[in-house]
PyMOL CGO cylinders between C-alpha atoms (Angstrom):
from pymol import cmd
from pymol.cgo import CYLINDER

trace = [
    CYLINDER, 0.83, 112.15, -48.12, 1.85, 116.12, -46.95, 0.3, 1, 1, 1, 1, 1, 1,
    CYLINDER, 1.85, 116.12, -46.95, 5.39, 116.50, -45.76, 0.3, 1, 1, 1, 1, 1, 1,
    CYLINDER, 5.39, 116.50, -45.76, 6.27, 116.59, -42.65, 0.3, 1, 1, 1, 1, 1, 1,
    CYLINDER, 6.27, 116.59, -42.65, 8.05, 119.41, -41.43, 0.3, 1, 1, 1, 1, 1, 1,
    CYLINDER, 8.05, 119.41, -41.43, 9.73, 121.53, -38.18, 0.3, 1, 1, 1, 1, 1, 1,
    CYLINDER, 9.73, 121.53, -38.18, 7.45, 121.64, -35.03, 0.3, 1, 1, 1, 1, 1, 1,
    CYLINDER, 7.45, 121.64, -35.03, 4.99, 119.46, -36.16, 0.3, 1, 1, 1, 1, 1, 1,
    CYLINDER, 4.99, 119.46, -36.16, 3.61, 117.04, -33.83, 0.3, 1, 1, 1, 1, 1, 1,
    CYLINDER, 3.61, 117.04, -33.83, 4.15, 113.17, -34.78, 0.3, 1, 1, 1, 1, 1, 1,
    CYLINDER, 4.15, 113.17, -34.78, 3.69, 109.64, -34.20, 0.3, 1, 1, 1, 1, 1, 1,
    CYLINDER, 3.69, 109.64, -34.20, 5.75, 107.06, -34.69, 0.3, 1, 1, 1, 1, 1, 1,
    CYLINDER, 5.75, 107.06, -34.69, 4.14, 104.47, -37.04, 0.3, 1, 1, 1, 1, 1, 1,
    CYLINDER, 4.14, 104.47, -37.04, 6.92, 102.19, -38.32, 0.3, 1, 1, 1, 1, 1, 1,
    CYLINDER, 6.92, 102.19, -38.32, 10.57, 101.44, -36.84, 0.3, 1, 1, 1, 1, 1, 1,
    CYLINDER, 10.57, 101.44, -36.84, 12.82, 100.36, -39.92, 0.3, 1, 1, 1, 1, 1, 1,
    CYLINDER, 12.82, 100.36, -39.92, 15.60, 100.38, -36.80, 0.3, 1, 1, 1, 1, 1, 1,
    CYLINDER, 15.60, 100.38, -36.80, 14.94, 98.82, -34.13, 0.3, 1, 1, 1, 1, 1, 1,
    CYLINDER, 14.94, 98.82, -34.13, 18.24, 99.80, -32.88, 0.3, 1, 1, 1, 1, 1, 1,
    CYLINDER, 18.24, 99.80, -32.88, 18.63, 103.28, -33.65, 0.3, 1, 1, 1, 1, 1, 1,
    CYLINDER, 18.63, 103.28, -33.65, 21.00, 105.60, -31.81, 0.3, 1, 1, 1, 1, 1, 1,
    CYLINDER, 21.00, 105.60, -31.81, 19.18, 107.83, -29.84, 0.3, 1, 1, 1, 1, 1, 1,
    CYLINDER, 19.18, 107.83, -29.84, 19.82, 110.31, -26.96, 0.3, 1, 1, 1, 1, 1, 1,
    CYLINDER, 19.82, 110.31, -26.96, 17.62, 111.73, -23.81, 0.3, 1, 1, 1, 1, 1, 1,
    CYLINDER, 17.62, 111.73, -23.81, 18.06, 112.54, -20.10, 0.3, 1, 1, 1, 1, 1, 1,
    CYLINDER, 18.06, 112.54, -20.10, 19.42, 110.29, -17.77, 0.3, 1, 1, 1, 1, 1, 1,
    CYLINDER, 19.42, 110.29, -17.77, 16.37, 108.78, -15.75, 0.3, 1, 1, 1, 1, 1, 1,
    CYLINDER, 16.37, 108.78, -15.75, 13.90, 108.86, -18.40, 0.3, 1, 1, 1, 1, 1, 1,
    CYLINDER, 13.90, 108.86, -18.40, 15.61, 107.93, -21.57, 0.3, 1, 1, 1, 1, 1, 1,
    CYLINDER, 15.61, 107.93, -21.57, 14.47, 105.02, -23.44, 0.3, 1, 1, 1, 1, 1, 1,
    CYLINDER, 14.47, 105.02, -23.44, 14.10, 103.94, -26.74, 0.3, 1, 1, 1, 1, 1, 1,
    CYLINDER, 14.10, 103.94, -26.74, 11.41, 105.11, -29.78, 0.3, 1, 1, 1, 1, 1, 1,
    CYLINDER, 11.41, 105.11, -29.78, 8.39, 103.13, -29.63, 0.3, 1, 1, 1, 1, 1, 1,
    CYLINDER, 8.39, 103.13, -29.63, 5.65, 102.55, -32.58, 0.3, 1, 1, 1, 1, 1, 1,
    CYLINDER, 5.65, 102.55, -32.58, 2.68, 104.84, -31.00, 0.3, 1, 1, 1, 1, 1, 1,
    CYLINDER, 2.68, 104.84, -31.00, 5.22, 107.46, -29.13, 0.3, 1, 1, 1, 1, 1, 1,
    CYLINDER, 5.22, 107.46, -29.13, 3.85, 111.02, -29.83, 0.3, 1, 1, 1, 1, 1, 1,
    CYLINDER, 3.85, 111.02, -29.83, 6.70, 113.21, -30.32, 0.3, 1, 1, 1, 1, 1, 1,
    CYLINDER, 6.70, 113.21, -30.32, 7.78, 116.85, -32.25, 0.3, 1, 1, 1, 1, 1, 1,
    CYLINDER, 7.78, 116.85, -32.25, 9.78, 117.33, -34.82, 0.3, 1, 1, 1, 1, 1, 1,
    CYLINDER, 9.78, 117.33, -34.82, 12.80, 119.77, -33.66, 0.3, 1, 1, 1, 1, 1, 1,
    CYLINDER, 12.80, 119.77, -33.66, 14.97, 119.98, -36.86, 0.3, 1, 1, 1, 1, 1, 1,
    CYLINDER, 14.97, 119.98, -36.86, 14.44, 119.25, -41.08, 0.3, 1, 1, 1, 1, 1, 1,
    CYLINDER, 14.44, 119.25, -41.08, 18.06, 118.31, -42.33, 0.3, 1, 1, 1, 1, 1, 1,
    CYLINDER, 18.06, 118.31, -42.33, 16.86, 119.28, -45.52, 0.3, 1, 1, 1, 1, 1, 1,
    CYLINDER, 16.86, 119.28, -45.52, 13.50, 120.71, -45.60, 0.3, 1, 1, 1, 1, 1, 1,
    CYLINDER, 13.50, 120.71, -45.60, 13.35, 120.57, -49.50, 0.3, 1, 1, 1, 1, 1, 1,
    CYLINDER, 13.35, 120.57, -49.50, 13.87, 116.82, -50.05, 0.3, 1, 1, 1, 1, 1, 1,
    CYLINDER, 13.87, 116.82, -50.05, 11.14, 114.69, -48.88, 0.3, 1, 1, 1, 1, 1, 1,
    CYLINDER, 11.14, 114.69, -48.88, 13.59, 111.34, -48.19, 0.3, 1, 1, 1, 1, 1, 1,
    CYLINDER, 13.59, 111.34, -48.19, 15.95, 113.02, -46.33, 0.3, 1, 1, 1, 1, 1, 1,
    CYLINDER, 15.95, 113.02, -46.33, 15.89, 112.24, -42.43, 0.3, 1, 1, 1, 1, 1, 1,
    CYLINDER, 15.89, 112.24, -42.43, 14.17, 114.67, -39.52, 0.3, 1, 1, 1, 1, 1, 1,
    CYLINDER, 14.17, 114.67, -39.52, 15.34, 114.78, -36.14, 0.3, 1, 1, 1, 1, 1, 1,
    CYLINDER, 15.34, 114.78, -36.14, 12.16, 114.01, -33.40, 0.3, 1, 1, 1, 1, 1, 1,
    CYLINDER, 12.16, 114.01, -33.40, 12.23, 114.65, -30.38, 0.3, 1, 1, 1, 1, 1, 1,
    CYLINDER, 12.23, 114.65, -30.38, 9.81, 113.22, -27.22, 0.3, 1, 1, 1, 1, 1, 1,
    CYLINDER, 9.81, 113.22, -27.22, 9.80, 114.94, -23.62, 0.3, 1, 1, 1, 1, 1, 1,
    CYLINDER, 9.80, 114.94, -23.62, 7.73, 113.77, -20.31, 0.3, 1, 1, 1, 1, 1, 1,
    CYLINDER, 7.73, 113.77, -20.31, 5.69, 116.08, -18.40, 0.3, 1, 1, 1, 1, 1, 1,
    CYLINDER, 5.69, 116.08, -18.40, 8.45, 117.88, -17.03, 0.3, 1, 1, 1, 1, 1, 1,
    CYLINDER, 8.45, 117.88, -17.03, 10.07, 118.33, -20.48, 0.3, 1, 1, 1, 1, 1, 1,
    CYLINDER, 10.07, 118.33, -20.48, 12.97, 116.09, -19.83, 0.3, 1, 1, 1, 1, 1, 1,
    CYLINDER, 12.97, 116.09, -19.83, 13.80, 114.13, -23.11, 0.3, 1, 1, 1, 1, 1, 1,
    CYLINDER, 13.80, 114.13, -23.11, 12.97, 110.61, -23.16, 0.3, 1, 1, 1, 1, 1, 1,
    CYLINDER, 12.97, 110.61, -23.16, 14.71, 110.34, -26.66, 0.3, 1, 1, 1, 1, 1, 1,
    CYLINDER, 14.71, 110.34, -26.66, 15.87, 112.70, -29.75, 0.3, 1, 1, 1, 1, 1, 1,
    CYLINDER, 15.87, 112.70, -29.75, 16.54, 110.55, -32.58, 0.3, 1, 1, 1, 1, 1, 1,
    CYLINDER, 16.54, 110.55, -32.58, 16.26, 110.32, -36.49, 0.3, 1, 1, 1, 1, 1, 1,
    CYLINDER, 16.26, 110.32, -36.49, 13.49, 109.39, -38.39, 0.3, 1, 1, 1, 1, 1, 1,
    CYLINDER, 13.49, 109.39, -38.39, 12.61, 108.81, -42.18, 0.3, 1, 1, 1, 1, 1, 1,
    CYLINDER, 12.61, 108.81, -42.18, 9.49, 110.89, -43.01, 0.3, 1, 1, 1, 1, 1, 1,
    CYLINDER, 9.49, 110.89, -43.01, 7.63, 107.72, -43.61, 0.3, 1, 1, 1, 1, 1, 1,
    CYLINDER, 7.63, 107.72, -43.61, 8.41, 106.42, -40.49, 0.3, 1, 1, 1, 1, 1, 1,
    CYLINDER, 8.41, 106.42, -40.49, 6.02, 109.15, -38.77, 0.3, 1, 1, 1, 1, 1, 1,
    CYLINDER, 6.02, 109.15, -38.77, 2.13, 110.23, -39.38, 0.3, 1, 1, 1, 1, 1, 1,
    CYLINDER, 2.13, 110.23, -39.38, 1.53, 113.40, -39.01, 0.3, 1, 1, 1, 1, 1, 1,
    CYLINDER, 1.53, 113.40, -39.01, -0.61, 114.44, -35.73, 0.3, 1, 1, 1, 1, 1, 1,
    CYLINDER, -0.61, 114.44, -35.73, -0.90, 118.41, -35.98, 0.3, 1, 1, 1, 1, 1, 1,
    CYLINDER, -0.90, 118.41, -35.98, 0.82, 120.86, -37.46, 0.3, 1, 1, 1, 1, 1, 1,
    CYLINDER, 0.82, 120.86, -37.46, 2.53, 123.93, -36.31, 0.3, 1, 1, 1, 1, 1, 1,
    CYLINDER, 2.53, 123.93, -36.31, 0.67, 127.08, -36.67, 0.3, 1, 1, 1, 1, 1, 1,
]
cmd.load_cgo(trace, "trace")
């Protein structure tokens, strides 16, 4: 399994915490769901494969649907930022 890195596009594959804390823009925010596509916006500990990452999903207007922390093993890599 390749390490998920900052700016990678990922798909939520597993939700270990269904009631996880999240933030988002008023009027569009909702909790993360399996199948959502989003971008890793921060690696808290880049050299630690078990450390959580911050992931953000936005809509077509650039408003944040959700911003939440995930374990890397909850995510599947879709594409790598080049």
